[in-house]
C-alpha positions as CSV (number, residue, x, y, z in Angstrom):
1,X,0.0,0.0,0.0
2,X,1.2,3.5,-0.8
3,X,0.2,6.3,1.6
4,X,-0.3,9.5,-0.4
5,X,0.8,11.8,2.4
6,X,4.4,10.5,2.2
7,X,4.7,10.7,-1.6
8,X,7.0,13.2,-3.3
9,X,7.2,13.9,-7.0
10,X,10.4,15.2,-8.4
11,X,11.1,17.2,-11.6
12,X,12.5,14.1,-13.3
13,X,9.2,12.3,-13.0
14,X,10.3,9.9,-10.2
15,X,8.1,9.3,-7.2
16,X,9.7,8.8,-3.8
17,X,8.3,8.1,-0.4
18,X,9.7,9.4,2.8
19,X,11.9,6.8,4.4
20,X,10.9,6.2,8.1
21,X,13.6,4.8,10.4
22,X,13.2,3.7,14.0
23,X,16.4,4.0,16.0
24,X,17.4,2.1,19.1
25,X,19.2,4.1,21.8
26,X,22.5,2.6,20.9
27,X,22.4,4.2,17.5
28,X,22.3,7.6,19.1
29,X,25.0,6.7,21.6
30,X,27.3,5.5,18.9
31,X,26.7,8.6,16.8
32,X,27.1,11.1,19.7
33,X,30.3,9.4,20.9
34,X,31.6,8.8,17.4
35,X,32.5,5.3,18.6
36,X,35.3,3.8,16.6
37,X,33.8,0.3,16.9
38,X,31.0,1.5,14.6
39,X,33.0,3.8,12.3
40,X,31.7,2.0,9.2
41,X,28.2,3.1,10.1
42,X,28.8,6.6,11.4
43,X,28.6,8.2,7.9
44,X,25.4,6.3,7.2
45,X,23.9,7.6,10.5
46,X,24.9,11.2,9.6
47,X,23.5,10.8,6.1
48,X,20.1,9.7,7.4
49,X,19.9,12.6,9.9
50,X,20.7,15.1,7.1
51,X,18.5,13.5,4.4
52,X,15.4,15.6,3.8
53,X,13.6,12.5,2.6
54,X,14.2,10.6,5.8
55,X,12.5,10.7,9.1
56,X,13.9,9.3,12.4
57,X,11.6,8.0,15.1
58,X,12.5,6.6,18.6
59,X,10.9,6.0,21.9
60,X,11.3,8.7,24.6
61,X,12.9,5.9,26.6
62,X,16.1,7.1,24.9
63,X,16.4,9.8,27.5
64,X,16.7,7.0,30.2
65,X,19.2,4.9,28.2
66,X,21.4,7.6,26.6
67,X,22.6,8.8,30.0
68,X,25.4,11.4,30.5
69,X,27.7,8.7,31.7
70,X,27.2,6.8,28.4
71,X,28.0,10.0,26.5
72,X,31.3,10.8,28.2
73,X,33.1,10.8,24.8
74,X,30.6,13.1,23.3
75,X,30.8,16.8,22.7
76,X,27.2,17.0,24.0
77,X,26.6,17.2,27.8
78,X,23.4,15.2,27.5
79,X,21.1,13.6,25.0
80,X,18.6,16.4,25.9
81,X,21.0,19.0,24.6
82,X,21.5,17.1,21.4
83,X,17.7,16.5,21.0
84,X,16.9,20.2,21.6
85,X,19.3,21.1,18.8
86,X,18.1,18.5,16.3
87,X,14.5,18.0,17.4
88,X,13.3,18.9,13.8
89,X,15.1,15.7,12.6
90,X,13.9,13.3,15.3
91,X,10.4,12.3,16.4
92,X,9.9,11.0,19.9
93,X,7.1,8.5,20.6
94,X,5.9,8.4,24.2
95,X,4.8,4.9,25.5
96,X,1.0,4.6,25.4
97,X,-1.0,2.0,27.4
98,X,-1.0,-0.1,24.3
99,X,2.8,0.0,24.0
100,X,3.2,-0.9,27.6
101,X,0.8,-3.9,27.2
102,X,2.7,-5.1,24.1
103,X,6.0,-4.7,25.8
104,X,4.8,-6.9,28.6
105,X,3.6,-9.5,26.2
106,X,6.9,-9.6,24.4
107,X,8.8,-9.9,27.7
108,X,6.5,-12.7,28.8
109,X,7.2,-15.0,25.9
110,X,9.5,-18.0,26.7
111,X,12.5,-17.4,24.5
112,X,15.0,-20.2,24.0
113,X,17.2,-21.6,21.2
114,X,17.3,-25.3,20.6
115,X,18.2,-27.0,23.9
116,X,19.7,-24.0,25.6
117,X,18.3,-22.5,28.7
118,X,15.8,-19.7,28.3
119,X,16.6,-16.1,28.1
120,X,14.6,-12.9,28.6
121,X,13.9,-9.9,26.5
122,X,15.1,-6.8,28.4
123,X,12.5,-4.3,29.4
124,X,14.2,-1.6,27.3
125,X,14.3,-3.7,24.2
126,X,10.7,-4.8,24.8
127,X,9.6,-1.1,25.0
128,X,11.6,-0.2,21.9
129,X,10.2,-3.1,19.8
130,X,6.6,-2.5,21.0
131,X,6.9,1.2,20.1
132,X,8.2,0.4,16.6
133,X,5.2,-2.0,16.2
134,X,2.8,0.8,17.1
135,X,4.3,3.1,14.4
136,X,2.2,1.8,11.5
137,X,-1.2,2.0,13.3
138,X,-0.3,5.4,14.8
139,X,1.1,7.1,11.7
140,X,-0.7,5.1,9.0
141,X,2.7,4.6,7.3
142,X,5.5,2.0,7.0
143,X,8.9,1.7,8.7
144,X,11.8,1.2,6.3
145,X,13.9,-0.4,9.1
146,X,14.5,-0.7,12.9
147,X,18.2,0.2,13.3
148,X,20.1,-1.2,16.2
149,X,23.6,-2.5,17.2
150,X,22.1,-5.0,19.7
151,X,23.9,-8.2,18.8
152,X,23.8,-9.7,22.2
153,X,27.3,-9.0,23.3
154,X,26.4,-6.6,26.1
155,X,25.4,-7.6,29.6
156,X,22.0,-6.6,31.0
157,X,21.5,-5.7,34.6
158,X,18.1,-7.4,34.8
159,X,19.8,-10.7,35.3
160,X,23.3,-12.2,35.3
161,X,23.1,-13.9,31.9
162,X,22.7,-12.2,28.5
163,X,19.3,-11.1,27.2
164,X,18.3,-12.1,23.7
165,X,19.6,-9.7,21.0
166,X,17.3,-7.7,18.8
167,X,19.3,-8.4,15.6
168,X,18.9,-12.2,16.0
169,X,15.6,-12.1,17.8
170,X,14.1,-14.8,15.5
171,X,16.7,-17.3,16.5
172,X,15.2,-17.4,20.0
173,X,11.7,-18.2,18.9
174,X,10.7,-21.8,18.4
175,X,7.6,-22.8,16.4
176,X,6.8,-25.4,19.0
177,X,6.1,-22.7,21.5
178,X,3.3,-21.3,19.2
179,X,4.5,-17.7,19.1
180,X,1.7,-15.1,19.2
181,X,1.1,-12.7,16.3
182,X,3.0,-10.0,18.2
183,X,6.2,-12.1,18.3
184,X,5.7,-12.9,14.6
185,X,5.4,-9.2,13.9
186,X,8.8,-8.6,15.5
187,X,10.3,-11.4,13.5
188,X,8.9,-9.9,10.3
189,X,10.3,-6.4,11.2
190,X,13.3,-5.3,9.2
191,X,15.8,-5.2,12.2
192,X,19.3,-4.3,11.0
193,X,22.4,-2.2,11.5
194,X,22.2,1.2,9.9
195,X,21.8,1.1,6.2
196,X,20.4,3.4,3.5
197,X,17.0,2.4,2.2
198,X,16.3,3.1,-1.5
199,X,12.6,3.6,-2.2
200,X,12.5,5.2,-5.6
201,X,9.6,3.5,-7.4
202,X,11.0,4.1,-10.9
203,X,14.8,3.8,-10.6
């Protein structure tokens, strides 16, 4: 389906739609710190922020995750300072009751891979994913991608073991557990590291 409010017609006759990206907190943290570990993605992140045909969305949870301590390498004192300077480029989505409910349902699912012991989905990840799932019904539009660096290498304070990673979320869902539609929707979501999405209909 093509939503007319996002269409743009250019002088060369090409039709393009606005590219909507949802960013996990770690994308902002990497960008603000200019983290060397993600140097291959930093230019892509900058390009998306500067692209007039792209829109970036995130959960207001980012204020609790991109803390000043996590931005010690940044020229910005806080994420708030950055957001206030670039708020025209970033749209915050505040958790609604429906988002909280979906986050709880995602956390409640029994995640496991093969015969390994079960793992949990962190509360922050559940909120981010639930918020991204609410994008389409809220804005009547499509997301090009959910960008994240969450590959499961970081430790989570909610328990001693690792939480399941967003990038390989599908590997922790077994068909035998009869996953609900909500979990299937996360699996179907384009979850990836930052990349540029080409959406010209007539290239």
